[in-house]
C-alpha positions as CSV (number, residue, x, y, z in Angstrom):
1,M,0.0,0.0,0.0
2,R,1.1,3.4,-0.9
3,G,-0.7,5.6,1.6
4,N,-2.4,4.3,4.8
5,D,-1.8,0.5,5.1
6,A,-3.6,-2.0,7.3
7,G,-1.4,-1.2,10.2
8,A,-2.0,2.6,9.9
9,L,-5.7,2.0,10.0
10,G,-5.8,-0.4,13.0
11,E,-5.9,0.8,16.6
12,G,-5.2,4.4,17.0
13,A,-5.6,5.0,13.2
14,A,-6.8,8.6,13.7
15,A,-3.5,9.5,15.3
16,R,-1.3,8.0,12.7
17,A,-3.2,8.0,9.4
18,P,-1.9,10.6,6.9
19,A,-4.0,12.4,4.3
20,V,-6.9,13.2,6.6
21,T,-8.7,16.5,7.3
22,P,-10.4,17.1,10.7
23,R,-14.0,18.0,10.5
24,P,-16.6,19.3,12.9
25,A,-19.7,17.3,13.9
26,R,-22.5,17.5,11.3
27,T,-26.1,16.6,11.1
28,G,-28.4,16.5,8.1
29,R,-31.5,15.2,6.4
30,A,-32.1,11.6,5.6
31,P,-31.4,10.5,2.0
32,S,-34.2,10.2,-0.5
33,P,-35.3,6.5,-1.0
34,S,-34.8,6.7,-4.8
35,F,-31.5,8.6,-4.6
36,P,-31.8,10.4,-8.0
37,R,-29.1,12.8,-6.9
38,F,-26.6,10.0,-7.3
39,H,-27.4,9.2,-10.9
40,A,-24.7,11.7,-12.2
41,F,-22.1,9.3,-10.9
42,D,-22.9,7.0,-13.8
43,L,-21.3,9.5,-16.1
44,L,-17.9,9.1,-14.3
45,A,-15.2,6.7,-15.5
46,T,-14.1,6.2,-11.9
47,L,-15.7,3.6,-9.6
48,V,-18.1,5.2,-7.1
49,A,-20.3,3.8,-4.3
50,V,-22.4,5.7,-1.8
51,V,-22.6,3.8,1.5
52,R,-24.0,4.1,5.0
53,G,-21.7,4.1,8.0
54,D,-22.1,0.4,8.4
55,G,-20.9,-0.2,4.8
56,T,-24.4,-0.9,3.3
57,V,-24.4,0.2,-0.4
58,L,-27.0,2.8,-1.2
59,F,-25.8,3.4,-4.8
60,A,-23.2,1.9,-7.1
61,N,-22.4,3.5,-10.5
62,S,-22.0,1.6,-13.7
63,A,-18.2,1.7,-13.7
64,L,-18.2,-0.2,-10.4
65,E,-20.6,-2.7,-11.8
66,D,-18.3,-3.3,-14.8
67,A,-15.2,-3.5,-12.6
68,V,-16.4,-6.1,-10.1
69,G,-18.6,-8.1,-12.6
70,L,-21.8,-7.7,-10.5
71,S,-25.1,-6.1,-11.3
72,R,-26.1,-2.9,-9.5
73,R,-29.1,-4.8,-8.1
74,S,-26.8,-7.3,-6.4
75,I,-24.5,-4.6,-5.0
76,E,-27.0,-2.2,-3.7
77,G,-28.5,-3.1,-0.3
78,A,-25.5,-5.4,0.4
79,S,-22.3,-4.6,2.3
80,L,-19.4,-3.1,0.3
81,L,-16.8,-4.5,2.6
82,P,-16.7,-8.1,1.1
83,L,-15.7,-6.6,-2.2
84,F,-12.3,-5.7,-0.8
85,A,-9.3,-7.9,-0.1
86,E,-8.8,-6.1,3.3
87,P,-12.3,-5.3,4.4
88,H,-11.2,-4.3,7.9
89,I,-9.4,-1.2,6.5
90,L,-12.7,0.2,5.1
91,R,-14.5,-0.8,8.2
92,T,-12.0,1.2,10.4
93,A,-12.2,4.1,8.0
94,L,-16.0,4.2,8.1
95,D,-15.9,4.0,11.9
96,G,-13.6,6.9,12.1
97,A,-15.7,8.9,9.6
98,R,-18.9,8.3,11.5
99,I,-17.5,10.0,14.6
100,N,-16.2,12.8,12.5
101,E,-12.5,12.1,13.0
102,Y,-11.8,13.4,9.5
103,A,-13.5,14.7,6.4
104,A,-11.7,12.5,3.9
105,L,-9.3,9.6,3.9
106,R,-7.1,8.1,1.2
107,Y,-5.5,4.7,1.1
108,D,-4.5,1.9,-1.4
109,T,-6.0,-1.6,-1.4
110,R,-7.4,-4.2,-3.8
111,L,-10.9,-4.6,-5.2
112,L,-12.1,-8.2,-5.6
113,R,-13.7,-9.1,-9.0
114,Q,-15.9,-12.0,-10.1
115,Q,-13.4,-12.8,-12.9
116,G,-9.8,-12.0,-13.1
117,E,-7.3,-10.9,-10.5
118,A,-8.0,-8.4,-7.7
119,L,-7.8,-4.8,-9.0
120,P,-5.3,-2.4,-7.2
121,V,-7.2,0.8,-6.4
122,H,-6.7,4.1,-4.6
123,V,-9.7,4.7,-2.2
124,V,-11.0,8.1,-1.4
125,L,-13.6,8.1,1.4
126,A,-15.5,11.3,2.1
127,Q,-18.7,12.2,4.0
128,T,-21.6,13.7,2.1
129,D,-23.9,16.5,3.4
130,V,-26.2,13.8,4.8
131,Q,-25.6,12.2,8.1
132,D,-24.3,8.7,8.1
133,E,-23.7,8.8,4.3
134,F,-20.4,8.4,2.6
135,V,-19.0,8.5,-0.9
136,V,-16.3,5.8,-1.7
137,E,-14.4,6.6,-4.8
138,L,-12.1,4.0,-6.2
139,L,-9.3,5.0,-8.7
140,P,-7.7,2.0,-10.4
141,L,-4.0,2.5,-10.1
142,E,-3.3,0.9,-13.4
143,A,-5.9,3.2,-15.0
144,Q,-4.1,6.3,-13.7
145,T,-0.8,5.0,-15.0
146,R,-2.4,4.3,-18.4
147,Q,-4.1,7.7,-18.6
148,D,-0.7,9.4,-18.0
149,R,0.8,7.2,-20.7
150,E,-2.0,8.0,-23.2
151,E,-1.7,11.7,-22.6
152,R,2.0,11.5,-23.4
153,L,1.3,9.5,-26.5
154,I,-1.3,12.0,-27.7
155,D,1.0,15.0,-27.0
156,Q,3.9,13.2,-28.6
157,A,1.8,12.3,-31.8
158,Q,0.7,15.9,-32.1
159,A,4.3,17.2,-31.8
160,N,5.4,14.6,-34.3
161,K,2.7,15.7,-36.8
162,E,3.8,19.3,-36.6
163,L,7.5,18.4,-36.8
164,I,7.0,16.1,-39.8
165,R,4.9,18.6,-41.8
166,N,7.3,21.5,-41.2
167,L,10.4,19.5,-41.8
168,A,9.1,17.9,-44.9
169,H,8.1,21.2,-46.4
170,E,11.5,22.7,-45.5
171,I,13.3,19.8,-47.2
172,K,11.0,19.7,-50.3
173,N,11.8,23.1,-51.6
174,P,15.6,23.0,-51.7
175,L,15.4,19.4,-52.8
176,G,13.8,20.4,-56.1
177,G,16.5,23.0,-56.7
178,I,19.3,20.5,-56.0
179,R,17.8,17.9,-58.5
180,G,17.3,20.6,-61.1
181,A,20.8,21.9,-60.8
182,A,22.2,18.4,-61.1
183,Q,20.3,17.8,-64.3
184,L,21.6,21.0,-65.8
185,L,25.1,20.2,-64.7
186,E,24.8,16.8,-66.3
187,M,24.2,18.3,-69.7
188,E,27.3,20.5,-69.5
189,I,30.0,18.3,-68.0
190,D,32.3,15.6,-69.4
191,P,30.4,12.3,-70.0
192,Q,32.9,10.5,-67.8
193,L,31.7,12.7,-64.8
194,K,28.0,12.1,-65.3
195,E,28.1,9.2,-62.9
196,Y,28.4,11.7,-60.1
197,T,25.5,13.9,-61.1
198,R,23.4,10.7,-61.4
199,V,24.2,9.9,-57.8
200,V,23.0,13.4,-56.8
201,I,19.8,13.0,-58.8
202,H,19.2,9.4,-57.5
203,E,19.7,10.5,-53.9
204,A,17.5,13.6,-54.4
205,D,14.7,11.3,-55.7
206,R,15.1,9.0,-52.7
207,L,14.7,11.9,-50.4
208,Q,11.7,13.1,-52.4
209,T,10.1,9.7,-51.9
210,L,10.7,9.9,-48.2
211,V,9.3,13.4,-48.0
212,D,6.2,12.3,-49.9
213,R,5.7,9.4,-47.4
214,L,5.9,11.9,-44.5
215,L,3.3,14.2,-46.1
216,A,1.0,11.4,-47.4
217,P,-1.3,11.3,-44.3
218,H,-1.8,15.0,-44.4
219,R,-2.4,15.3,-48.2
220,R,-4.9,12.5,-48.8
221,P,-8.5,13.4,-48.0
222,H,-10.3,11.5,-45.3
223,M,-12.6,9.1,-47.3
224,V,-15.3,8.2,-44.8
225,G,-17.6,5.2,-45.3
226,D,-18.9,2.1,-43.5
227,V,-16.0,0.0,-42.3
228,N,-16.1,-3.7,-41.3
229,I,-13.0,-4.2,-39.3
230,H,-12.8,-7.9,-40.2
231,E,-12.7,-7.1,-43.9
232,V,-9.8,-4.8,-43.1
233,C,-8.1,-7.6,-41.1
234,E,-8.7,-10.2,-43.9
235,R,-7.3,-7.8,-46.5
236,V,-4.1,-7.3,-44.4
237,R,-3.9,-11.1,-43.8
238,S,-3.9,-11.8,-47.6
239,L,-1.2,-9.2,-48.2
240,I,1.0,-10.6,-45.4
241,L,0.6,-14.2,-46.4
242,A,1.4,-13.3,-50.0
243,E,4.8,-11.8,-48.8
244,F,5.4,-14.5,-46.2
245,P,3.9,-17.7,-47.6
246,R,6.0,-20.1,-45.5
247,G,7.0,-20.4,-41.8
248,L,4.2,-18.1,-40.5
249,K,1.1,-19.3,-38.7
250,F,-1.7,-16.8,-38.9
251,V,-4.3,-17.0,-36.1
252,R,-7.7,-15.2,-36.4
253,D,-9.5,-14.6,-33.1
254,Y,-12.5,-12.5,-34.2
255,D,-15.6,-11.2,-32.3
256,T,-18.1,-11.2,-35.2
257,S,-20.6,-9.2,-33.2
258,I,-18.5,-6.0,-33.7
259,P,-20.7,-3.5,-35.7
260,E,-19.6,-1.5,-38.7
261,F,-18.5,2.0,-38.0
262,R,-17.8,5.1,-40.0
263,G,-14.1,5.5,-41.0
264,D,-11.6,5.5,-43.8
265,R,-11.1,1.8,-44.9
266,E,-7.9,2.4,-46.8
267,Q,-6.3,4.3,-43.9
268,L,-7.2,1.5,-41.5
269,I,-5.8,-1.2,-43.9
270,Q,-2.6,0.8,-44.1
271,A,-2.4,1.2,-40.3
272,V,-2.9,-2.5,-39.6
273,L,-0.7,-3.5,-42.5
274,N,2.2,-1.3,-41.2
275,I,1.9,-2.9,-37.7
276,A,1.6,-6.5,-39.1
277,H,4.5,-5.9,-41.5
278,N,6.7,-4.6,-38.7
279,A,5.8,-7.7,-36.7
280,C,6.8,-10.0,-39.6
281,Q,10.1,-8.3,-40.1
282,A,10.8,-8.8,-36.3
283,L,9.8,-12.5,-36.8
284,A,12.3,-13.1,-39.5
285,Q,14.3,-15.7,-37.6
286,R,11.2,-17.5,-36.4
287,I,9.8,-17.5,-39.9
288,E,13.0,-19.1,-41.1
289,A,12.7,-21.7,-38.3
290,G,9.0,-22.2,-39.2
291,D,7.5,-21.4,-35.8
292,A,6.4,-17.8,-36.2
293,Q,2.9,-16.8,-35.2
294,L,0.9,-13.7,-35.9
295,T,-2.5,-13.2,-34.3
296,F,-5.4,-10.8,-35.1
297,K,-7.8,-10.5,-32.2
298,T,-10.9,-8.3,-32.1
299,R,-13.1,-7.5,-29.2
300,I,-15.6,-4.9,-28.1
301,G,-14.3,-2.7,-25.2
302,R,-17.1,-1.5,-22.9
303,Q,-16.9,1.7,-20.9
304,V,-13.5,2.4,-22.2
305,T,-11.6,5.6,-21.3
306,F,-8.8,6.9,-23.5
307,G,-7.8,10.3,-24.8
308,K,-9.4,11.8,-21.7
309,Q,-12.8,10.7,-22.9
310,R,-15.0,7.8,-21.9
311,Y,-16.7,5.7,-24.6
312,R,-19.6,3.3,-24.1
313,L,-18.2,1.0,-26.8
314,A,-14.8,0.8,-28.6
315,L,-13.1,-1.4,-31.1
316,D,-10.3,-3.3,-29.4
317,L,-8.0,-4.8,-32.1
318,H,-4.8,-6.6,-31.2
319,V,-1.9,-7.5,-33.5
320,I,0.2,-10.0,-31.5
321,D,3.4,-11.8,-32.5
322,N,5.7,-14.2,-30.8
323,G,8.9,-12.4,-31.8
324,P,11.8,-11.1,-29.7
325,G,10.0,-8.0,-28.5
326,V,10.7,-4.3,-28.9
327,P,14.2,-3.4,-27.8
328,D,14.2,-1.6,-24.5
329,A,16.3,1.3,-25.9
330,I,13.4,2.4,-28.2
331,K,10.3,1.2,-26.3
332,D,9.3,4.7,-25.3
333,R,10.1,6.1,-28.8
334,I,8.6,3.5,-31.2
335,F,6.0,5.9,-32.5
336,F,8.6,8.7,-33.1
337,P,9.4,9.3,-36.8
338,L,12.6,7.7,-38.2
339,V,13.0,5.5,-35.1
340,S,13.5,1.9,-36.1
341,G,14.7,-1.2,-34.3
342,R,15.7,-2.8,-37.6
343,E,18.8,-2.0,-39.6
344,G,17.7,-0.3,-42.8
345,G,14.2,0.5,-41.5
346,S,12.7,3.8,-42.4
347,G,11.1,4.3,-39.0
348,L,7.8,5.6,-40.5
349,G,5.5,2.6,-40.4
350,L,4.3,3.0,-36.8
351,T,4.3,6.7,-37.0
352,L,1.9,6.6,-40.0
353,A,-0.2,3.9,-38.3
354,Q,-0.6,6.1,-35.2
355,T,-1.5,9.1,-37.4
356,F,-4.2,7.1,-39.3
357,V,-5.7,5.7,-36.1
358,Q,-5.7,9.1,-34.5
359,Q,-7.6,10.5,-37.4
360,H,-10.4,8.0,-36.3
361,H,-10.2,9.5,-32.8
362,G,-8.4,6.3,-31.7
363,L,-5.1,5.3,-30.1
364,I,-2.4,2.6,-30.5
365,E,-0.7,1.1,-27.5
366,C,2.2,-1.4,-27.3
367,D,2.9,-4.0,-24.7
368,S,6.1,-5.9,-25.4
369,V,8.2,-8.6,-23.7
370,P,10.5,-11.1,-25.3
371,G,8.3,-13.7,-26.9
372,R,5.1,-11.6,-27.1
373,T,4.5,-8.2,-28.6
374,D,0.9,-6.8,-28.5
375,F,-0.1,-3.7,-30.5
376,K,-3.6,-2.7,-29.4
377,I,-5.7,-0.3,-31.6
378,L,-8.6,1.4,-29.8
379,I,-11.3,3.2,-31.9
380,P,-14.6,4.5,-30.6
381,L,-17.7,2.7,-31.9
382,P,-21.2,4.2,-32.3
């Protein structure tokens, strides 16, 4: 535990527990039986319960339902304490709050779920304006870390976008002049020296191609239509298998209930293809050995929060490979332009993929360890 632990909230907790604020005694009216004033909590991405001093739940918001895997009907009217791995900590905190020892208390613990491991949470307990009524707010620790990471990715992608556009335009103008001057020079010099002007022209053309790739996402209009994500995945699958026909096992793990959504089909194909192609290049040794595996997995994410917004439904697409993993030296920079873990790589594939997905108000995340790399694409669904 980061804040108050079990020992800090045992006997004499009020004397030792940090992050507490003294409060005067308070009385108030009884809560309304229907509790309509709590319904706004359903709009929050954080987990919220309103309880009595004995731990009985008066209201549980939808985020808490999703987190513990229980319906609101089964949570309300029952005790909140059994949902925690250390229920005595909440019990002690409520006892202290009932006698007005403090206005708010914070501590870390674990929330038990019907399926999956216990969820580490940061608990904020505060009394409402009604006597013997308390709000218990639960902030998933992993969610806070993830939100910070997402904010960094979004800011980074925006900075990359501006850098790429400005840099590409600055390179493009003098590049045309260099190529033109080399062509004129080629017509005037000794034929034996033309090999050097051809090198200049060839390299200028190569840089022009690179600049065009950098500007491509910003030049092409956004062609919006109905998109079936599995048609996108199957198109990418056929392209990958055409390039790597042997030594690669392709696994499809699709949720066929995912609805169509409005988007740019060609951009999404390019984004998924860039990620899958990068994975296959990382799998080169395993493909040669014949035990490489690439998985496309689709799911529907519910009550998903990313980009500082909460979405009722979101596409959750994973591209998973069993390769060596992303090198530690570039894990935090893999979406930067011109950053590549492969010798000779352009370092543009993931940058362009991130740009295309963000144009759909989505996000790409990467979780990589040796033997398993998972690129996850999140896109809001209607």
